[in-house]
N, CA, C and O atoms as a Tripos MOL2 file, in Angstrom:
@<TRIPOS>MOLECULE
protein
  272   271    68     0     0
PROTEIN
NO_CHARGES

@<TRIPOS>ATOM
      1 N          -0.5560  -12.1340    0.3210 N.3       1 MET1
      2 CA         -2.0650  -12.0230    0.9250 C.3       1 MET1
      3 C          -3.3360  -12.3020   -0.3430 C.2       1 MET1
      4 O          -3.4820  -11.6740   -1.3920 O.2       1 MET1
      5 N          -4.0020  -13.2510    0.0890 N.am      2 LYS2
      6 CA         -5.0450  -13.9320   -1.1290 C.3       2 LYS2
      7 C          -6.4030  -12.8120   -0.6070 C.2       2 LYS2
      8 O          -6.6940  -12.5850    0.5670 O.2       2 LYS2
      9 N          -7.0280  -12.2790   -1.7170 N.am      3 TYR3
     10 CA         -8.5580  -11.6210   -1.5250 C.3       3 TYR3
     11 C          -9.7520  -12.4650   -2.1520 C.2       3 TYR3
     12 O          -9.7540  -12.7760   -3.3430 O.2       3 TYR3
     13 N         -10.4330  -12.6990   -1.5600 N.am      4 GLU4
     14 CA        -11.7330  -13.2870   -2.0300 C.3       4 GLU4
     15 C         -13.0830  -12.0580   -2.0050 C.2       4 GLU4
     16 O         -13.5220  -11.2290   -1.2080 O.2       4 GLU4
     17 N         -13.3560  -12.4920   -3.2540 N.am      5 ILE5
     18 CA        -14.7470  -11.8010   -3.4720 C.3       5 ILE5
     19 C         -15.9470  -12.2270   -3.1110 C.2       5 ILE5
     20 O         -16.2000  -13.4200   -2.9460 O.2       5 ILE5
     21 N         -16.5120  -11.5910   -3.0090 N.am      6 ILE6
     22 CA        -18.1870  -12.6360   -2.0110 C.3       6 ILE6
     23 C         -19.5100  -12.0150   -2.5610 C.2       6 ILE6
     24 O         -19.9320  -10.9090   -2.2240 O.2       6 ILE6
     25 N         -20.1240  -12.8730   -3.4630 N.am      7 GLY7
     26 CA        -21.6180  -11.7520   -3.7170 C.3       7 GLY7
     27 C         -22.3910  -12.3560   -2.7780 C.2       7 GLY7
     28 O         -22.2410  -13.5430   -2.4880 O.2       7 GLY7
     29 N         -23.3080  -11.5600   -2.2100 N.am      8 TYR8
     30 CA        -24.1970  -11.4610   -1.4280 C.3       8 TYR8
     31 C         -25.5580  -11.3440   -1.3080 C.2       8 TYR8
     32 O         -25.8550  -10.1500   -1.3180 O.2       8 TYR8
     33 N         -26.8740  -12.3210   -1.1590 N.am      9 ALA9
     34 CA        -28.0540  -11.8950   -1.8960 C.3       9 ALA9
     35 C         -28.7090  -12.4750   -0.2940 C.2       9 ALA9
     36 O         -28.2350  -13.2830    0.5040 O.2       9 ALA9
     37 N         -30.1770  -11.5470   -0.2570 N.am     10 ASP10
     38 CA        -30.8650  -11.9530    0.8350 C.3      10 ASP10
     39 C         -31.4030  -13.4470    0.6900 C.2      10 ASP10
     40 O         -31.5230  -14.3580    1.5100 O.2      10 ASP10
     41 N         -31.5700  -13.3860   -0.1350 N.am     11 THR11
     42 CA        -32.7100  -14.4560   -1.1240 C.3      11 THR11
     43 C         -31.7710  -15.9060   -1.5280 C.2      11 THR11
     44 O         -32.3710  -16.9700   -1.6830 O.2      11 THR11
     45 N         -30.4670  -15.8390   -1.6570 N.am     12 CYS12
     46 CA        -29.8980  -17.4690   -1.7710 C.3      12 CYS12
     47 C         -28.5500  -17.0570   -0.9800 C.2      12 CYS12
     48 O         -27.5350  -17.6390   -1.3620 O.2      12 CYS12
     49 N         -28.4380  -16.3080   -0.1310 N.am     13 GLY13
     50 CA        -27.0320  -16.2180    0.8060 C.3      13 GLY13
     51 C         -25.7380  -15.6510   -0.0940 C.2      13 GLY13
     52 O         -25.8460  -14.6700   -0.8300 O.2      13 GLY13
     53 N         -24.4030  -16.4680    0.0850 N.am     14 ALA14
     54 CA        -23.1560  -15.9600   -0.0870 C.3      14 ALA14
     55 C         -22.5180  -16.8860   -1.1440 C.2      14 ALA14
     56 O         -22.5230  -18.1090   -1.0050 O.2      14 ALA14
     57 N         -22.0260  -16.3280   -2.0930 N.am     15 ALA15
     58 CA        -20.8460  -17.0240   -2.9380 C.3      15 ALA15
     59 C         -19.9740  -16.6450   -3.1940 C.2      15 ALA15
     60 O         -19.8580  -15.4190   -3.1980 O.2      15 ALA15
     61 N         -18.7380  -17.5760   -3.5950 N.am     16 MET16
     62 CA        -17.7000  -16.9600   -3.6350 C.3      16 MET16
     63 C         -17.1920  -16.6330   -5.4770 C.2      16 MET16
     64 O         -16.8110  -17.4950   -6.2680 O.2      16 MET16
     65 N         -17.3310  -15.3340   -5.7170 N.am     17 LEU17
     66 CA        -17.2670  -15.1590   -7.3290 C.3      17 LEU17
     67 C         -16.1880  -15.0150   -7.6870 C.2      17 LEU17
     68 O         -16.1060  -15.5020   -8.8140 O.2      17 LEU17
     69 N         -15.1070  -14.5410   -7.3170 N.am     18 HIS18
     70 CA        -13.5570  -14.7670   -7.8660 C.3      18 HIS18
     71 C         -12.6080  -14.4000   -6.6120 C.2      18 HIS18
     72 O         -13.0250  -13.8750   -5.5800 O.2      18 HIS18
     73 N         -11.0360  -14.8200   -6.9060 N.am     19 GLU19
     74 CA         -9.9780  -14.5140   -5.5150 C.3      19 GLU19
     75 C          -8.5260  -14.1340   -6.3000 C.2      19 GLU19
     76 O          -7.9530  -14.8670   -7.1060 O.2      19 GLU19
     77 N          -8.1510  -13.0030   -5.9240 N.am     20 THR20
     78 CA         -7.3750  -12.5760   -6.3160 C.3      20 THR20
     79 C          -5.9250  -12.3650   -5.4670 C.2      20 THR20
     80 O          -5.9470  -12.4750   -4.2420 O.2      20 THR20
     81 N          -4.7680  -12.0810   -6.1180 N.am     21 GLU21
     82 CA         -3.5760  -12.0420   -5.2960 C.3      21 GLU21
     83 C          -3.1640  -10.5140   -4.4530 C.2      21 GLU21
     84 O          -2.2460  -10.4170   -3.6380 O.2      21 GLU21
     85 N          -4.0650   -9.4160   -4.8670 N.am     22 ASN22
     86 CA         -3.9150   -8.4830   -4.3880 C.3      22 ASN22
     87 C          -5.1670   -7.5610   -4.2580 C.2      22 ASN22
     88 O          -6.0190   -7.7900   -5.1160 O.2      22 ASN22
     89 N          -5.4550   -6.5990   -3.4010 N.am     23 TYR23
     90 CA         -6.2180   -5.4630   -3.0130 C.3      23 TYR23
     91 C          -6.8760   -4.9520   -4.5170 C.2      23 TYR23
     92 O          -8.0240   -5.0480   -4.9520 O.2      23 TYR23
     93 N          -5.7510   -4.4240   -5.0530 N.am     24 ASP24
     94 CA         -5.9770   -3.4950   -6.1320 C.3      24 ASP24
     95 C          -6.5800   -4.2510   -6.9550 C.2      24 ASP24
     96 O          -7.5550   -3.7850   -7.5450 O.2      24 ASP24
     97 N          -6.1510   -5.6400   -7.2150 N.am     25 GLU25
     98 CA         -6.8970   -6.4790   -8.4120 C.3      25 GLU25
     99 C          -8.0230   -6.6890   -8.2100 C.2      25 GLU25
    100 O          -8.8040   -6.7280   -9.1610 O.2      25 GLU25
    101 N          -8.4510   -6.8870   -6.9240 N.am     26 ALA26
    102 CA         -9.5800   -6.9920   -6.3010 C.3      26 ALA26
    103 C         -10.9230   -5.9360   -6.5900 C.2      26 ALA26
    104 O         -12.0600   -6.0880   -7.0380 O.2      26 ALA26
    105 N         -10.1730   -4.8670   -6.1050 N.am     27 LYS27
    106 CA        -11.2310   -3.7580   -6.4940 C.3      27 LYS27
    107 C         -11.4960   -3.4360   -7.9640 C.2      27 LYS27
    108 O         -12.4640   -2.7750   -8.3390 O.2      27 LYS27
    109 N         -10.4070   -4.0410   -8.9040 N.am     28 SER28
    110 CA        -10.9510   -3.8110  -10.2220 C.3      28 SER28
    111 C         -11.9850   -4.6190  -10.7520 C.2      28 SER28
    112 O         -13.0410   -4.4250  -11.3530 O.2      28 SER28
    113 N         -11.3400   -5.5890  -10.3340 N.am     29 TRP29
    114 CA        -12.4360   -7.1250  -10.7160 C.3      29 TRP29
    115 C         -13.8430   -6.4060  -10.2850 C.2      29 TRP29
    116 O         -14.5210   -6.1970  -11.2910 O.2      29 TRP29
    117 N         -14.3840   -6.0300   -9.2520 N.am     30 VAL30
    118 CA        -15.3930   -5.6700   -8.8200 C.3      30 VAL30
    119 C         -16.1510   -4.7590   -9.8120 C.2      30 VAL30
    120 O         -17.1230   -5.0560  -10.5070 O.2      30 VAL30
    121 N         -15.4090   -3.4340   -9.7120 N.am     31 VAL31
    122 CA        -15.3370   -2.4890  -10.9960 C.3      31 VAL31
    123 C         -15.7520   -2.8280  -12.1240 C.2      31 VAL31
    124 O         -16.7030   -2.1890  -12.5730 O.2      31 VAL31
    125 N         -15.1060   -4.0620  -13.0260 N.am     32 GLY32
    126 CA        -15.4350   -4.3720  -14.0520 C.3      32 GLY32
    127 C         -16.6650   -5.0890  -13.8880 C.2      32 GLY32
    128 O         -17.4510   -4.9570  -14.8270 O.2      32 GLY32
    129 N         -17.0560   -5.8590  -12.8780 N.am     33 TYR33
    130 CA        -18.2640   -6.9360  -12.8180 C.3      33 TYR33
    131 C         -19.5060   -5.9430  -12.7810 C.2      33 TYR33
    132 O         -20.5620   -6.1600  -13.3750 O.2      33 TYR33
    133 N         -19.2030   -4.6860  -11.9060 N.am     34 VAL34
    134 CA        -20.6380   -3.7340  -11.8770 C.3      34 VAL34
    135 C         -20.7010   -2.8130  -12.6410 C.2      34 VAL34
    136 O         -21.6940   -2.1010  -12.4900 O.2      34 VAL34
    137 N         -19.7690   -2.4400  -13.7020 N.am     35 ARG35
    138 CA        -19.4360   -1.2290  -14.6750 C.3      35 ARG35
    139 C         -20.6690   -0.9520  -15.3420 C.2      35 ARG35
    140 O         -20.9080    0.2400  -15.5370 O.2      35 ARG35
    141 N         -21.6580   -1.9480  -15.8070 N.am     36 TYR36
    142 CA        -23.0200   -1.4360  -16.8550 C.3      36 TYR36
    143 C         -24.0570   -1.1400  -16.0130 C.2      36 TYR36
    144 O         -24.6930   -0.1000  -16.1860 O.2      36 TYR36
    145 N         -24.3170   -1.8810  -15.1450 N.am     37 ASP37
    146 CA        -25.6360   -1.9280  -14.2520 C.3      37 ASP37
    147 C         -25.4580   -1.9670  -12.6210 C.2      37 ASP37
    148 O         -26.5170   -2.0730  -12.0020 O.2      37 ASP37
    149 N         -24.3490   -1.9000  -11.9090 N.am     38 GLY38
    150 CA        -24.2930   -1.5320  -10.9510 C.3      38 GLY38
    151 C         -24.7400   -3.1070   -9.8750 C.2      38 GLY38
    152 O         -23.7910   -3.8760   -9.7200 O.2      38 GLY38
    153 N         -25.5430   -3.3540   -9.4750 N.am     39 LEU39
    154 CA        -25.7790   -4.7230   -9.1510 C.3      39 LEU39
    155 C         -27.0570   -5.5370   -9.8620 C.2      39 LEU39
    156 O         -27.1930   -6.7600   -9.8600 O.2      39 LEU39
    157 N         -27.8380   -4.6930  -10.3880 N.am     40 LYS40
    158 CA        -28.9060   -5.0900  -11.0600 C.3      40 LYS40
    159 C         -28.9650   -6.4730  -11.8610 C.2      40 LYS40
    160 O         -29.7760   -7.2770  -11.4020 O.2      40 LYS40
    161 N         -28.2130   -6.8940  -13.0210 N.am     41 GLN41
    162 CA        -28.0840   -8.0910  -13.3450 C.3      41 GLN41
    163 C         -27.5510   -9.2450  -12.4930 C.2      41 GLN41
    164 O         -28.0520  -10.3650  -12.5920 O.2      41 GLN41
    165 N         -26.4740   -8.9690  -11.6020 N.am     42 SER42
    166 CA        -25.5500   -9.9120  -11.2950 C.3      42 SER42
    167 C         -26.5650  -10.9110   -9.8680 C.2      42 SER42
    168 O         -26.2900  -12.0030   -9.3710 O.2      42 SER42
    169 N         -27.6160  -10.0730   -9.6050 N.am     43 GLY43
    170 CA        -28.8370  -10.7190   -8.5570 C.3      43 GLY43
    171 C         -28.0990  -10.6770   -6.9080 C.2      43 GLY43
    172 O         -28.4620  -11.4120   -5.9900 O.2      43 GLY43
    173 N         -27.0390   -9.6750   -6.8180 N.am     44 TYR44
    174 CA        -26.5570   -9.8750   -5.2830 C.3      44 TYR44
    175 C         -26.9160   -8.3990   -4.8760 C.2      44 TYR44
    176 O         -27.0050   -7.3870   -5.5700 O.2      44 TYR44
    177 N         -27.0790   -8.5830   -3.6500 N.am     45 ASP45
    178 CA        -27.2940   -7.4960   -2.7450 C.3      45 ASP45
    179 C         -26.0720   -6.5860   -2.5370 C.2      45 ASP45
    180 O         -26.1530   -5.3580   -2.5000 O.2      45 ASP45
    181 N         -25.1670   -7.1450   -2.4290 N.am     46 GLU46
    182 CA        -23.6390   -6.3550   -1.8790 C.3      46 GLU46
    183 C         -22.5550   -7.7680   -2.3850 C.2      46 GLU46
    184 O         -22.8700   -8.9470   -2.5520 O.2      46 GLU46
    185 N         -21.2060   -7.0890   -2.5330 N.am     47 ILE47
    186 CA        -20.3570   -8.0370   -3.1270 C.3      47 ILE47
    187 C         -19.0270   -7.3360   -2.1050 C.2      47 ILE47
    188 O         -18.8480   -6.1250   -1.9780 O.2      47 ILE47
    189 N         -18.2700   -8.3140   -1.5110 N.am     48 LEU48
    190 CA        -17.7520   -7.9300   -0.6090 C.3      48 LEU48
    191 C         -16.2050   -8.6890   -0.5370 C.2      48 LEU48
    192 O         -16.0450   -9.9060   -0.4490 O.2      48 LEU48
    193 N         -15.1400   -7.6870   -0.5960 N.am     49 ILE49
    194 CA        -13.8530   -7.9760   -0.3870 C.3      49 ILE49
    195 C         -13.1160   -8.1360    0.6330 C.2      49 ILE49
    196 O         -12.6710   -7.2140    1.3150 O.2      49 ILE49
    197 N         -12.8480   -9.8230    0.8990 N.am     50 LYS50
    198 CA        -12.0210  -10.1380    2.1710 C.3      50 LYS50
    199 C         -10.8390  -10.5550    1.7500 C.2      50 LYS50
    200 O         -10.5680  -10.9010    0.6000 O.2      50 LYS50
    201 N          -9.8320  -10.5140    3.0510 N.am     51 ASN51
    202 CA         -8.5890  -11.0550    2.9720 C.3      51 ASN51
    203 C          -8.5730  -12.4490    3.4250 C.2      51 ASN51
    204 O          -9.6220  -12.8640    3.9180 O.2      51 ASN51
    205 N          -7.5720  -13.2490    3.3460 N.am     52 ASP52
    206 CA         -7.3920  -14.7140    3.5560 C.3      52 ASP52
    207 C          -7.8840  -14.9260    4.9080 C.2      52 ASP52
    208 O          -8.6140  -15.8700    5.2110 O.2      52 ASP52
    209 N          -7.3670  -13.8010    5.9260 N.am     53 LEU53
    210 CA         -7.8980  -14.0850    7.2990 C.3      53 LEU53
    211 C          -9.4770  -13.7260    7.5610 C.2      53 LEU53
    212 O          -9.7500  -13.2260    8.6530 O.2      53 LEU53
    213 N         -10.4060  -13.9280    6.7270 N.am     54 GLY54
    214 CA        -11.5000  -13.4150    6.7990 C.3      54 GLY54
    215 C         -12.2790  -11.7460    7.1810 C.2      54 GLY54
    216 O         -13.4310  -11.3410    7.3380 O.2      54 GLY54
    217 N         -11.0130  -11.1920    7.2070 N.am     55 GLU55
    218 CA        -11.2720   -9.5930    7.8910 C.3      55 GLU55
    219 C         -12.1850   -8.8220    6.3970 C.2      55 GLU55
    220 O         -11.5640   -8.8390    5.3350 O.2      55 GLU55
    221 N         -13.4490   -8.2620    6.4070 N.am     56 PRO56
    222 CA        -13.8270   -7.2210    5.3760 C.3      56 PRO56
    223 C         -12.4520   -6.1540    5.2850 C.2      56 PRO56
    224 O         -11.6330   -5.6750    6.0690 O.2      56 PRO56
    225 N         -12.7860   -6.1020    3.6440 N.am     57 GLN57
    226 CA        -11.7280   -4.6890    3.3410 C.3      57 GLN57
    227 C         -12.5840   -3.6200    2.8390 C.2      57 GLN57
    228 O         -12.5960   -2.4670    3.2700 O.2      57 GLN57
    229 N         -13.4780   -4.2080    1.6580 N.am     58 SER58
    230 CA        -14.4150   -3.2440    1.3370 C.3      58 SER58
    231 C         -15.7230   -4.2510    0.7990 C.2      58 SER58
    232 O         -15.9480   -5.4470    0.6080 O.2      58 SER58
    233 N         -16.3970   -2.9620    0.6970 N.am     59 ALA59
    234 CA        -17.7950   -3.5680   -0.0240 C.3      59 ALA59
    235 C         -18.5700   -2.7590   -0.8620 C.2      59 ALA59
    236 O         -18.5340   -1.5710   -0.5400 O.2      59 ALA59
    237 N         -19.4490   -3.1000   -2.1040 N.am     60 PHE60
    238 CA        -20.1440   -2.6560   -2.6210 C.3      60 PHE60
    239 C         -21.2720   -2.8580   -2.8870 C.2      60 PHE60
    240 O         -21.5500   -3.9160   -3.4510 O.2      60 PHE60
    241 N         -22.1560   -2.0450   -2.6140 N.am     61 ASP61
    242 CA        -24.0060   -2.2710   -2.8190 C.3      61 ASP61
    243 C         -24.4610   -0.8860   -3.4790 C.2      61 ASP61
    244 O         -23.7780    0.0940   -3.7760 O.2      61 ASP61
    245 N         -25.7120   -1.0960   -3.6000 N.am     62 ASN62
    246 CA        -26.4690   -0.0970   -4.1130 C.3      62 ASN62
    247 C         -26.3210    1.4200   -3.8080 C.2      62 ASN62
    248 O         -26.9370    2.2540   -4.4710 O.2      62 ASN62
    249 N         -25.4850    1.7580   -2.7830 N.am     63 TYR63
    250 CA        -25.1520    2.9390   -2.4300 C.3      63 TYR63
    251 C         -23.6490    3.3490   -2.7700 C.2      63 TYR63
    252 O         -23.1890    4.4910   -2.7730 O.2      63 TYR63
    253 N         -23.1640    2.4690   -2.9810 N.am     64 GLY64
    254 CA        -21.6230    2.5470   -3.5220 C.3      64 GLY64
    255 C         -20.6370    1.5690   -2.7830 C.2      64 GLY64
    256 O         -20.9000    0.4490   -2.3460 O.2      64 GLY64
    257 N         -19.1120    2.4320   -2.7310 N.am     65 TRP65
    258 CA        -18.1720    2.0070   -1.5580 C.3      65 TRP65
    259 C         -18.4430    1.8460   -0.5880 C.2      65 TRP65
    260 O         -19.3460    2.5790   -0.1840 O.2      65 TRP65
    261 N         -17.9050    0.8840    0.3430 N.am     66 THR66
    262 CA        -17.8270    1.1550    1.6350 C.3      66 THR66
    263 C         -16.3330    0.2860    2.1370 C.2      66 THR66
    264 O         -16.0550   -0.8870    1.8880 O.2      66 THR66
    265 N         -15.4590    1.3660    2.9680 N.am     67 HIS67
    266 CA        -14.0500    0.8710    2.9500 C.3      67 HIS67
    267 C         -14.1610    0.7210    4.3750 C.2      67 HIS67
    268 O         -14.9620    1.3250    5.0880 O.2      67 HIS67
    269 N         -13.1510   -0.2790    4.8120 N.am     68 TYR68
    270 CA        -13.2820   -0.7790    6.4050 C.3      68 TYR68
    271 C         -12.2770   -0.5480    6.6230 C.2      68 TYR68
    272 O         -11.8290   -0.7450    7.7530 O.2      68 TYR68
@<TRIPOS>BOND
     1     1     2 1
     2     2     3 1
     3     3     4 2
     4     3     5 am
     5     5     6 1
     6     6     7 1
     7     7     8 2
     8     7     9 am
     9     9    10 1
    10    10    11 1
    11    11    12 2
    12    11    13 am
    13    13    14 1
    14    14    15 1
    15    15    16 2
    16    15    17 am
    17    17    18 1
    18    18    19 1
    19    19    20 2
    20    19    21 am
    21    21    22 1
    22    22    23 1
    23    23    24 2
    24    23    25 am
    25    25    26 1
    26    26    27 1
    27    27    28 2
    28    27    29 am
    29    29    30 1
    30    30    31 1
    31    31    32 2
    32    31    33 am
    33    33    34 1
    34    34    35 1
    35    35    36 2
    36    35    37 am
    37    37    38 1
    38    38    39 1
    39    39    40 2
    40    39    41 am
    41    41    42 1
    42    42    43 1
    43    43    44 2
    44    43    45 am
    45    45    46 1
    46    46    47 1
    47    47    48 2
    48    47    49 am
    49    49    50 1
    50    50    51 1
    51    51    52 2
    52    51    53 am
    53    53    54 1
    54    54    55 1
    55    55    56 2
    56    55    57 am
    57    57    58 1
    58    58    59 1
    59    59    60 2
    60    59    61 am
    61    61    62 1
    62    62    63 1
    63    63    64 2
    64    63    65 am
    65    65    66 1
    66    66    67 1
    67    67    68 2
    68    67    69 am
    69    69    70 1
    70    70    71 1
    71    71    72 2
    72    71    73 am
    73    73    74 1
    74    74    75 1
    75    75    76 2
    76    75    77 am
    77    77    78 1
    78    78    79 1
    79    79    80 2
    80    79    81 am
    81    81    82 1
    82    82    83 1
    83    83    84 2
    84    83    85 am
    85    85    86 1
    86    86    87 1
    87    87    88 2
    88    87    89 am
    89    89    90 1
    90    90    91 1
    91    91    92 2
    92    91    93 am
    93    93    94 1
    94    94    95 1
    95    95    96 2
    96    95    97 am
    97    97    98 1
    98    98    99 1
    99    99   100 2
   100    99   101 am
   101   101   102 1
   102   102   103 1
   103   103   104 2
   104   103   105 am
   105   105   106 1
   106   106   107 1
   107   107   108 2
   108   107   109 am
   109   109   110 1
   110   110   111 1
   111   111   112 2
   112   111   113 am
   113   113   114 1
   114   114   115 1
   115   115   116 2
   116   115   117 am
   117   117   118 1
   118   118   119 1
   119   119   120 2
   120   119   121 am
   121   121   122 1
   122   122   123 1
   123   123   124 2
   124   123   125 am
   125   125   126 1
   126   126   127 1
   127   127   128 2
   128   127   129 am
   129   129   130 1
   130   130   131 1
   131   131   132 2
   132   131   133 am
   133   133   134 1
   134   134   135 1
   135   135   136 2
   136   135   137 am
   137   137   138 1
   138   138   139 1
   139   139   140 2
   140   139   141 am
   141   141   142 1
   142   142   143 1
   143   143   144 2
   144   143   145 am
   145   145   146 1
   146   146   147 1
   147   147   148 2
   148   147   149 am
   149   149   150 1
   150   150   151 1
   151   151   152 2
   152   151   153 am
   153   153   154 1
   154   154   155 1
   155   155   156 2
   156   155   157 am
   157   157   158 1
   158   158   159 1
   159   159   160 2
   160   159   161 am
   161   161   162 1
   162   162   163 1
   163   163   164 2
   164   163   165 am
   165   165   166 1
   166   166   167 1
   167   167   168 2
   168   167   169 am
   169   169   170 1
   170   170   171 1
   171   171   172 2
   172   171   173 am
   173   173   174 1
   174   174   175 1
   175   175   176 2
   176   175   177 am
   177   177   178 1
   178   178   179 1
   179   179   180 2
   180   179   181 am
   181   181   182 1
   182   182   183 1
   183   183   184 2
   184   183   185 am
   185   185   186 1
   186   186   187 1
   187   187   188 2
   188   187   189 am
   189   189   190 1
   190   190   191 1
   191   191   192 2
   192   191   193 am
   193   193   194 1
   194   194   195 1
   195   195   196 2
   196   195   197 am
   197   197   198 1
   198   198   199 1
   199   199   200 2
   200   199   201 am
   201   201   202 1
   202   202   203 1
   203   203   204 2
   204   203   205 am
   205   205   206 1
   206   206   207 1
   207   207   208 2
   208   207   209 am
   209   209   210 1
   210   210   211 1
   211   211   212 2
   212   211   213 am
   213   213   214 1
   214   214   215 1
   215   215   216 2
   216   215   217 am
   217   217   218 1
   218   218   219 1
   219   219   220 2
   220   219   221 am
   221   221   222 1
   222   222   223 1
   223   223   224 2
   224   223   225 am
   225   225   226 1
   226   226   227 1
   227   227   228 2
   228   227   229 am
   229   229   230 1
   230   230   231 1
   231   231   232 2
   232   231   233 am
   233   233   234 1
   234   234   235 1
   235   235   236 2
   236   235   237 am
   237   237   238 1
   238   238   239 1
   239   239   240 2
   240   239   241 am
   241   241   242 1
   242   242   243 1
   243   243   244 2
   244   243   245 am
   245   245   246 1
   246   246   247 1
   247   247   248 2
   248   247   249 am
   249   249   250 1
   250   250   251 1
   251   251   252 2
   252   251   253 am
   253   253   254 1
   254   254   255 1
   255   255   256 2
   256   255   257 am
   257   257   258 1
   258   258   259 1
   259   259   260 2
   260   259   261 am
   261   261   262 1
   262   262   263 1
   263   263   264 2
   264   263   265 am
   265   265   266 1
   266   266   267 1
   267   267   268 2
   268   267   269 am
   269   269   270 1
   270   270   271 1
   271   271   272 2
@<TRIPOS>SUBSTRUCTURE
     1 MET1         2 RESIDUE 1 A MET
     2 LYS2         6 RESIDUE 1 A LYS
     3 TYR3        10 RESIDUE 1 A TYR
     4 GLU4        14 RESIDUE 1 A GLU
     5 ILE5        18 RESIDUE 1 A ILE
     6 ILE6        22 RESIDUE 1 A ILE
     7 GLY7        26 RESIDUE 1 A GLY
     8 TYR8        30 RESIDUE 1 A TYR
     9 ALA9        34 RESIDUE 1 A ALA
    10 ASP10       38 RESIDUE 1 A ASP
    11 THR11       42 RESIDUE 1 A THR
    12 CYS12       46 RESIDUE 1 A CYS
    13 GLY13       50 RESIDUE 1 A GLY
    14 ALA14       54 RESIDUE 1 A ALA
    15 ALA15       58 RESIDUE 1 A ALA
    16 MET16       62 RESIDUE 1 A MET
    17 LEU17       66 RESIDUE 1 A LEU
    18 HIS18       70 RESIDUE 1 A HIS
    19 GLU19       74 RESIDUE 1 A GLU
    20 THR20       78 RESIDUE 1 A THR
    21 GLU21       82 RESIDUE 1 A GLU
    22 ASN22       86 RESIDUE 1 A ASN
    23 TYR23       90 RESIDUE 1 A TYR
    24 ASP24       94 RESIDUE 1 A ASP
    25 GLU25       98 RESIDUE 1 A GLU
    26 ALA26      102 RESIDUE 1 A ALA
    27 LYS27      106 RESIDUE 1 A LYS
    28 SER28      110 RESIDUE 1 A SER
    29 TRP29      114 RESIDUE 1 A TRP
    30 VAL30      118 RESIDUE 1 A VAL
    31 VAL31      122 RESIDUE 1 A VAL
    32 GLY32      126 RESIDUE 1 A GLY
    33 TYR33      130 RESIDUE 1 A TYR
    34 VAL34      134 RESIDUE 1 A VAL
    35 ARG35      138 RESIDUE 1 A ARG
    36 TYR36      142 RESIDUE 1 A TYR
    37 ASP37      146 RESIDUE 1 A ASP
    38 GLY38      150 RESIDUE 1 A GLY
    39 LEU39      154 RESIDUE 1 A LEU
    40 LYS40      158 RESIDUE 1 A LYS
    41 GLN41      162 RESIDUE 1 A GLN
    42 SER42      166 RESIDUE 1 A SER
    43 GLY43      170 RESIDUE 1 A GLY
    44 TYR44      174 RESIDUE 1 A TYR
    45 ASP45      178 RESIDUE 1 A ASP
    46 GLU46      182 RESIDUE 1 A GLU
    47 ILE47      186 RESIDUE 1 A ILE
    48 LEU48      190 RESIDUE 1 A LEU
    49 ILE49      194 RESIDUE 1 A ILE
    50 LYS50      198 RESIDUE 1 A LYS
    51 ASN51      202 RESIDUE 1 A ASN
    52 ASP52      206 RESIDUE 1 A ASP
    53 LEU53      210 RESIDUE 1 A LEU
    54 GLY54      214 RESIDUE 1 A GLY
    55 GLU55      218 RESIDUE 1 A GLU
    56 PRO56      222 RESIDUE 1 A PRO
    57 GLN57      226 RESIDUE 1 A GLN
    58 SER58      230 RESIDUE 1 A SER
    59 ALA59      234 RESIDUE 1 A ALA
    60 PHE60      238 RESIDUE 1 A PHE
    61 ASP61      242 RESIDUE 1 A ASP
    62 ASN62      246 RESIDUE 1 A ASN
    63 TYR63      250 RESIDUE 1 A TYR
    64 GLY64      254 RESIDUE 1 A GLY
    65 TRP65      258 RESIDUE 1 A TRP
    66 THR66      262 RESIDUE 1 A THR
    67 HIS67      266 RESIDUE 1 A HIS
    68 TYR68      270 RESIDUE 1 A TYR
């Protein structure tokens, strides 16, 4: 199963940022992406990880992680 990492912002919509082969790799990618300043420099309000069926698995926003 593949996992897509989607960045979402109210001002510009959604964009695919990265794709991985497993969920742990997807979470690690997000952690590296937001490591130094959270979402400040990214310009996104939320980063979502979803599987290739389109089901959300987890999201990272200004409040931290949400797992579905």
